[in-house]
C-alpha positions as CSV (number, residue, x, y, z in Angstrom):
1,X,-155.7,-241.6,142.5
2,X,-153.0,-240.0,140.4
3,X,-154.1,-239.4,136.8
4,X,-152.1,-238.3,133.8
5,X,-153.9,-237.0,130.7
6,X,-151.2,-237.2,128.1
7,X,-150.8,-234.9,125.2
8,X,-154.4,-233.9,124.7
9,X,-155.9,-230.8,123.2
10,X,-157.1,-228.6,126.2
11,X,-159.1,-225.4,126.6
12,X,-156.9,-223.2,128.8
13,X,-157.4,-219.5,129.2
14,X,-159.7,-219.3,126.2
15,X,-157.3,-221.0,123.9
16,X,-157.0,-224.6,122.7
17,X,-153.6,-226.2,122.3
18,X,-151.9,-229.5,123.2
19,X,-151.2,-230.0,126.9
20,X,-150.5,-232.8,129.4
21,X,-152.5,-232.5,132.7
22,X,-151.6,-234.1,136.0
23,X,-154.1,-234.8,138.7
24,X,-153.3,-235.8,142.3
25,X,-156.2,-236.5,144.7
26,X,-158.9,-234.0,143.9
27,X,-156.7,-231.3,142.3
28,X,-154.8,-230.4,139.2
29,X,-151.2,-230.3,140.3
30,X,-149.4,-229.9,137.0
31,X,-150.1,-228.6,133.5
32,X,-147.2,-229.4,131.1
33,X,-145.1,-229.9,134.3
34,X,-144.8,-233.3,136.0
35,X,-145.2,-232.7,139.7
36,X,-142.3,-233.8,141.9
37,X,-142.6,-237.5,142.8
38,X,-145.6,-237.9,140.6
39,X,-146.4,-241.5,139.6
40,X,-149.5,-242.1,137.5
41,X,-152.0,-244.7,138.7
42,X,-153.8,-244.1,135.4
43,X,-152.8,-242.6,132.1
44,X,-155.4,-241.3,129.7
45,X,-154.2,-241.1,126.1
46,X,-155.0,-237.7,124.7
47,X,-155.0,-238.8,121.1
48,X,-158.2,-237.4,119.4
49,X,-159.3,-235.9,122.8
50,X,-160.2,-232.4,123.9
51,X,-160.2,-231.6,127.6
52,X,-162.4,-228.7,128.9
53,X,-163.3,-227.5,132.3
54,X,-166.4,-229.3,133.5
55,X,-169.5,-227.3,132.6
56,X,-171.5,-225.6,135.3
57,X,-175.3,-225.8,135.3
58,X,-176.1,-222.7,137.4
59,X,-179.8,-223.2,137.7
60,X,-181.8,-226.5,137.6
61,X,-184.3,-228.6,139.6
62,X,-182.8,-232.1,139.4
63,X,-185.8,-233.9,141.0
64,X,-188.0,-232.8,138.1
65,X,-186.0,-234.8,135.5
66,X,-188.7,-237.5,135.3
67,X,-191.3,-234.8,134.5
68,X,-189.9,-234.1,131.1
69,X,-192.6,-234.0,128.4
70,X,-195.6,-234.1,130.8
71,X,-196.7,-230.5,130.3
72,X,-195.6,-229.3,126.9
73,X,-197.0,-226.5,124.7
74,X,-198.9,-224.8,127.6
75,X,-198.9,-221.2,128.8
76,X,-196.5,-220.6,131.6
77,X,-198.9,-220.4,134.5
78,X,-201.0,-223.4,133.2
79,X,-197.7,-225.3,132.8
80,X,-196.8,-224.5,136.4
81,X,-200.1,-224.8,138.2
82,X,-202.0,-227.4,136.1
83,X,-199.2,-229.4,134.5
84,X,-196.2,-229.6,136.9
85,X,-197.5,-228.8,140.4
86,X,-200.1,-231.6,140.6
87,X,-197.4,-234.2,139.8
88,X,-194.9,-232.5,142.0
89,X,-197.3,-232.5,145.0
90,X,-197.6,-236.3,144.8
91,X,-193.8,-236.9,144.7
92,X,-192.2,-238.6,147.7
93,X,-188.7,-238.0,149.0
94,X,-187.7,-241.3,147.4
95,X,-189.1,-240.1,144.1
96,X,-187.0,-237.0,144.3
97,X,-183.9,-239.1,144.9
98,X,-184.5,-241.1,141.7
99,X,-185.3,-237.9,139.8
100,X,-182.0,-236.4,141.0
101,X,-180.1,-239.6,140.0
102,X,-181.6,-239.4,136.5
103,X,-180.7,-235.7,136.2
104,X,-177.1,-236.4,137.4
105,X,-176.8,-239.3,134.9
106,X,-177.8,-236.9,132.0
107,X,-175.5,-234.1,133.2
108,X,-172.5,-236.4,133.6
109,X,-173.0,-237.7,130.1
110,X,-173.1,-234.2,128.7
111,X,-169.9,-233.0,130.5
112,X,-171.5,-231.1,133.4
113,X,-169.6,-231.5,136.6
114,X,-171.4,-228.9,138.9
115,X,-175.1,-228.1,139.3
116,X,-176.9,-225.5,141.4
117,X,-180.2,-227.1,142.5
118,X,-183.4,-225.7,143.9
119,X,-185.2,-228.7,145.4
120,X,-188.2,-229.4,147.6
121,X,-187.4,-232.7,149.3
122,X,-184.5,-232.4,151.7
123,X,-181.6,-234.9,151.8
124,X,-182.5,-236.5,148.5
125,X,-180.6,-234.4,146.0
126,X,-177.8,-234.2,148.5
127,X,-177.9,-238.0,148.8
128,X,-177.7,-238.5,145.1
129,X,-174.8,-236.0,144.7
130,X,-172.9,-237.7,147.5
131,X,-173.4,-241.2,146.0
132,X,-172.5,-240.2,142.4
133,X,-169.6,-237.9,143.1
134,X,-171.1,-234.8,141.5
135,X,-170.3,-231.3,142.7
136,X,-173.5,-229.6,143.8
137,X,-174.9,-226.4,145.4
138,X,-178.1,-227.4,147.1
139,X,-180.9,-224.9,147.8
140,X,-184.1,-225.7,149.6
141,X,-186.9,-224.1,147.8
142,X,-188.7,-221.7,150.2
143,X,-192.3,-220.3,149.9
144,X,-194.3,-218.4,152.4
145,X,-195.8,-215.1,153.5
146,X,-194.9,-214.3,157.1
147,X,-191.7,-213.2,158.9
148,X,-191.7,-216.4,161.0
149,X,-188.3,-217.9,162.0
150,X,-190.1,-221.1,163.1
151,X,-191.2,-221.8,159.4
152,X,-190.6,-225.5,158.9
153,X,-189.1,-225.0,155.4
154,X,-186.3,-222.8,156.8
155,X,-185.8,-225.3,159.6
156,X,-185.5,-228.1,156.9
157,X,-183.0,-226.1,154.9
158,X,-180.7,-226.1,157.9
159,X,-181.3,-229.7,158.7
160,X,-180.1,-230.5,155.1
161,X,-176.7,-228.8,155.7
162,X,-174.3,-231.5,156.9
163,X,-172.2,-231.0,160.1
164,X,-168.8,-232.3,159.4
165,X,-169.8,-234.8,156.8
166,X,-167.1,-235.8,154.4
167,X,-167.9,-234.7,151.0
168,X,-164.5,-233.2,150.3
169,X,-165.9,-229.8,149.6
170,X,-168.1,-231.1,146.8
171,X,-171.4,-230.1,148.3
172,X,-172.4,-226.6,149.5
173,X,-175.7,-224.9,150.4
174,X,-177.7,-221.8,149.8
175,X,-181.2,-220.6,150.7
176,X,-183.7,-220.8,147.8
177,X,-186.7,-218.5,148.1
178,X,-188.7,-219.5,145.1
179,X,-189.9,-216.3,143.5
180,X,-191.7,-213.0,144.4
181,X,-195.1,-214.6,143.5
182,X,-194.6,-217.5,145.9
183,X,-192.6,-215.9,148.7
184,X,-194.2,-212.7,150.1
185,X,-192.2,-209.6,150.9
186,X,-192.0,-210.3,154.7
187,X,-190.9,-213.9,154.0
188,X,-188.2,-212.7,151.5
189,X,-187.0,-210.3,154.2
190,X,-186.8,-213.2,156.7
191,X,-184.8,-215.4,154.3
192,X,-182.5,-212.5,153.5
193,X,-181.9,-211.8,157.2
194,X,-181.2,-215.4,157.9
195,X,-178.9,-215.7,154.9
196,X,-177.0,-212.6,156.1
197,X,-176.7,-213.9,159.6
198,X,-175.5,-217.3,158.5
199,X,-173.2,-216.1,155.8
200,X,-175.1,-217.9,153.0
201,X,-176.1,-216.9,149.5
202,X,-179.5,-216.8,147.9
203,X,-180.8,-218.5,144.7
204,X,-184.1,-217.1,143.4
205,X,-186.3,-217.0,140.3
206,X,-186.8,-213.4,139.2
207,X,-188.5,-211.5,136.3
208,X,-189.4,-214.7,134.5
209,X,-192.9,-213.9,133.0
210,X,-195.2,-211.0,132.1
211,X,-197.8,-212.1,134.7
212,X,-195.2,-211.9,137.5
213,X,-194.2,-208.4,136.4
214,X,-197.7,-207.1,135.9
215,X,-198.8,-208.4,139.4
216,X,-195.8,-206.9,141.2
217,X,-196.3,-203.5,139.5
218,X,-200.0,-203.5,140.3
219,X,-199.7,-204.6,143.9
220,X,-196.4,-203.0,144.9
221,X,-195.4,-200.5,142.2
222,X,-192.1,-202.4,141.8
223,X,-190.4,-204.5,139.3
224,X,-189.3,-208.0,140.4
225,X,-185.7,-206.8,140.6
226,X,-186.7,-203.8,142.8
227,X,-188.9,-206.0,144.9
228,X,-186.1,-208.5,145.6
229,X,-183.7,-205.7,146.4
230,X,-186.1,-203.9,148.8
231,X,-186.6,-207.3,150.5
232,X,-182.9,-207.6,151.1
233,X,-182.1,-210.4,148.7
234,X,-179.2,-208.5,147.2
235,X,-177.5,-207.9,150.6
236,X,-175.9,-211.3,150.3
237,X,-174.4,-213.1,147.2
238,X,-177.5,-213.6,145.0
239,X,-178.0,-215.8,142.0
240,X,-181.1,-214.7,140.0
241,X,-182.5,-217.2,137.5
242,X,-184.1,-216.0,134.3
243,X,-184.3,-212.1,134.5
244,X,-186.1,-212.0,131.2
245,X,-188.4,-209.1,132.0
246,X,-185.9,-206.4,133.1
247,X,-185.5,-202.7,132.4
248,X,-182.3,-200.6,132.0
249,X,-182.7,-199.5,135.6
250,X,-183.1,-203.2,136.7
251,X,-179.9,-204.1,134.9
252,X,-178.1,-201.1,136.5
253,X,-179.4,-202.1,140.0
254,X,-178.2,-205.8,139.6
255,X,-174.8,-204.6,138.4
256,X,-174.5,-202.3,141.4
257,X,-175.5,-205.1,143.8
258,X,-173.2,-207.7,142.2
259,X,-176.1,-210.0,141.4
260,X,-175.2,-213.0,139.2
261,X,-177.8,-213.8,136.5
262,X,-178.5,-217.3,135.2
263,X,-179.9,-217.3,131.7
264,X,-182.0,-220.3,130.7
265,X,-182.5,-220.0,126.9
266,X,-184.4,-223.2,126.2
267,X,-186.8,-223.0,129.1
268,X,-187.6,-219.3,128.6
269,X,-188.3,-219.9,124.9
270,X,-190.4,-223.0,125.4
271,X,-192.6,-221.3,128.0
272,X,-193.0,-218.3,125.7
273,X,-191.4,-215.9,128.2
274,X,-188.7,-214.4,125.8
275,X,-185.0,-213.9,126.3
276,X,-182.9,-212.3,129.0
277,X,-181.0,-209.3,127.5
278,X,-177.7,-211.0,128.1
279,X,-175.5,-208.6,126.0
280,X,-176.8,-205.6,127.8
281,X,-176.2,-207.3,131.1
282,X,-172.7,-208.2,130.2
283,X,-172.0,-204.7,129.0
284,X,-173.2,-203.4,132.4
285,X,-170.7,-205.7,134.2
286,X,-173.1,-208.3,135.4
287,X,-171.7,-211.8,135.9
288,X,-173.9,-213.9,133.5
289,X,-173.9,-217.7,133.7
290,X,-176.1,-220.4,132.2
291,X,-178.5,-223.1,133.3
292,X,-180.9,-225.6,131.9
293,X,-183.7,-225.0,134.4
294,X,-185.6,-228.3,135.1
295,X,-186.3,-231.0,132.5
296,X,-190.0,-230.3,132.9
297,X,-189.6,-227.1,131.0
298,X,-186.4,-227.6,128.9
299,X,-186.7,-230.7,128.3
300,X,-183.1,-231.7,128.6
301,X,-180.2,-231.0,130.9
302,X,-177.7,-230.7,128.1
303,X,-175.6,-227.6,128.5
304,X,-174.0,-228.0,125.1
305,X,-177.5,-227.4,123.7
306,X,-178.0,-224.4,125.9
307,X,-174.6,-222.9,125.1
308,X,-175.4,-223.1,121.4
309,X,-178.9,-221.5,121.8
310,X,-177.4,-218.7,123.9
311,X,-175.1,-217.6,121.1
312,X,-177.5,-218.1,118.3
313,X,-180.5,-216.4,120.0
314,X,-178.6,-213.2,120.7
315,X,-177.0,-213.0,117.3
316,X,-180.5,-213.2,115.8
317,X,-182.3,-210.9,118.2
318,X,-179.6,-208.3,118.1
319,X,-179.0,-208.7,114.4
320,X,-175.3,-209.0,114.6
321,X,-173.1,-212.1,114.1
322,X,-170.5,-210.8,116.6
323,X,-172.7,-210.9,119.6
324,X,-171.7,-213.5,122.3
325,X,-168.9,-215.4,120.5
326,X,-167.6,-218.9,121.3
327,X,-165.0,-217.7,123.7
328,X,-167.6,-215.7,125.8
329,X,-170.0,-218.6,125.7
330,X,-167.6,-221.1,127.1
331,X,-166.6,-218.6,129.9
332,X,-170.3,-218.2,130.7
333,X,-170.6,-221.9,131.1
334,X,-167.5,-222.4,133.2
335,X,-165.7,-219.5,134.8
336,X,-168.8,-217.3,135.3
337,X,-170.8,-220.2,136.8
338,X,-168.0,-220.9,139.3
339,X,-167.9,-217.2,140.3
340,X,-171.7,-217.1,140.8
341,X,-171.6,-220.1,143.0
342,X,-168.6,-218.9,145.0
343,X,-166.4,-221.8,143.9
344,X,-163.0,-220.2,143.7
345,X,-161.1,-223.2,142.5
346,X,-163.4,-224.6,139.9
347,X,-164.2,-223.6,136.3
348,X,-160.7,-223.6,134.8
349,X,-157.9,-226.0,134.0
350,X,-155.2,-224.5,136.2
351,X,-152.7,-225.8,138.8
352,X,-154.3,-225.8,142.2
353,X,-157.8,-226.0,140.9
354,X,-160.1,-228.9,141.5
355,X,-159.9,-231.7,138.9
356,X,-163.4,-231.1,137.3
357,X,-163.0,-232.0,133.7
358,X,-164.8,-233.2,130.6
359,X,-162.9,-235.1,127.9
360,X,-164.4,-235.1,124.5
361,X,-163.8,-237.5,121.7
362,X,-163.1,-235.2,118.7
363,X,-162.7,-238.0,116.2
364,X,-166.3,-237.7,115.3
365,X,-168.3,-236.2,112.4
366,X,-169.6,-233.3,114.5
367,X,-166.1,-232.2,115.4
368,X,-164.4,-232.8,112.0
369,X,-162.5,-231.1,110.6
370,X,-160.6,-229.3,113.3
371,X,-160.7,-225.9,111.7
372,X,-161.6,-224.1,115.0
373,X,-162.1,-226.4,118.0
374,X,-163.3,-223.6,120.2
375,X,-166.1,-222.8,117.7
376,X,-166.8,-226.5,117.4
377,X,-167.5,-226.7,121.1
378,X,-170.2,-224.0,120.9
379,X,-171.7,-224.5,117.4
380,X,-171.1,-228.1,116.5
381,X,-170.9,-230.3,119.7
382,X,-174.1,-231.8,121.0
383,X,-172.8,-233.5,124.2
384,X,-172.6,-237.0,122.8
385,X,-168.9,-236.3,122.2
386,X,-168.2,-236.4,125.9
387,X,-166.3,-239.6,126.6
388,X,-165.0,-239.1,130.1
389,X,-166.2,-236.9,133.0
390,X,-164.0,-236.3,136.1
391,X,-165.2,-234.5,139.3
392,X,-162.9,-233.8,142.2
393,X,-160.3,-236.2,140.7
394,X,-162.8,-239.1,140.5
395,X,-163.7,-240.6,137.1
396,X,-167.5,-240.6,137.0
397,X,-167.8,-241.7,133.4
398,X,-165.2,-243.3,131.0
399,X,-165.9,-244.5,127.5
400,X,-169.4,-243.3,128.0
401,X,-169.9,-245.8,130.8
402,X,-171.2,-244.3,134.1
403,X,-169.0,-245.5,137.0
404,X,-170.8,-244.4,140.1
405,X,-174.4,-245.4,139.5
406,X,-176.5,-248.3,138.1
407,X,-178.1,-246.5,135.1
408,X,-180.5,-249.4,134.3
409,X,-181.8,-249.2,137.9
410,X,-182.2,-245.4,137.7
411,X,-184.2,-245.6,134.4
412,X,-186.4,-248.4,135.7
413,X,-187.3,-246.6,138.9
414,X,-188.0,-243.3,137.1
415,X,-190.3,-245.1,134.6
416,X,-192.2,-246.8,137.4
417,X,-192.5,-243.6,139.4
418,X,-194.1,-241.7,136.5
419,X,-196.5,-244.5,135.8
420,X,-197.8,-244.0,139.3
421,X,-197.6,-240.2,139.5
422,X,-199.4,-239.6,136.2
423,X,-202.3,-241.9,136.9
């Protein structure tokens, strides 16, 4: 489909101004320049609209969306082992599919067009992403102790990866060793070796809690960052989620090894784990992006909420109002996320880039007056302003109506699922 977005405000290269955007197939082929021979199949009136690059959720667990609010106000390890894990263990693959569908519905409605998912039930997140048109990086969560190439989880991870299936580049894959406390050193070494051999990246939780750090220091004399590095995780493109409990030397090591860090402000706060030192990481040259984590710990998948928290937390903690401004925050949620995921034509509104866009209705109380629309995106928007979401040139939502799924069916199945799982 050829789409013209006519005379809208648009966020391009950190500035907001009026532009017309032209989409052919899955790509942006013109910005303020009508491509030769272009004929619009659909024209979107840009009056009172603001177009932004689709947001990138660089760390989540989509299948956990139905688990929101089942284990609140609990210490981290109790939340994980007593609250979430017993329910997670009873989930079927079909449950995971409906959970992923619920997560995708929420993300689309909040302007997210790409998500990086660590999941436990193969094929089901992939199935949901294929059906709904979302862009996704799928990572099979891996836990174990031994250096054993026959491990069924690793075999499953490769079974998940399609061979020639037509997703038009929307879906890609990484290996997802869960964390140092659930994947032993030899197992991490195995995953790193396989990732290196196959040319894949790694997505891992690191330095999330005091308990994790204390145990690693006691048992191995290493921090979580040093442990992962020694195991070879940083020998391939690595996305490290959380990194709350890191030292100056940890930050230096991650910068040297080009590790991308995903900060998850709401989840880290809610579980009482603290805050990643994002300003120090950015100063060291680390590529910092942002994620929601799963809805079991957040309890939303709304990146606008996360972006606002990111800026406010670090202004408060560092006692300076000029720490992580609106421009930086939006880059963290778009350009930096794309870089972390190895998506070289996503995250910006630019000719030749994929048409992954969110269009906000700015004729709303939260976005009025238009004193500074870039600031409004970060400090005022709450996600409900998103009117239209486009991924790979396909309209997934328009006028707040989801186009690629039956939302009523998704809600029904998730409610029935949790009635069964929480008995």
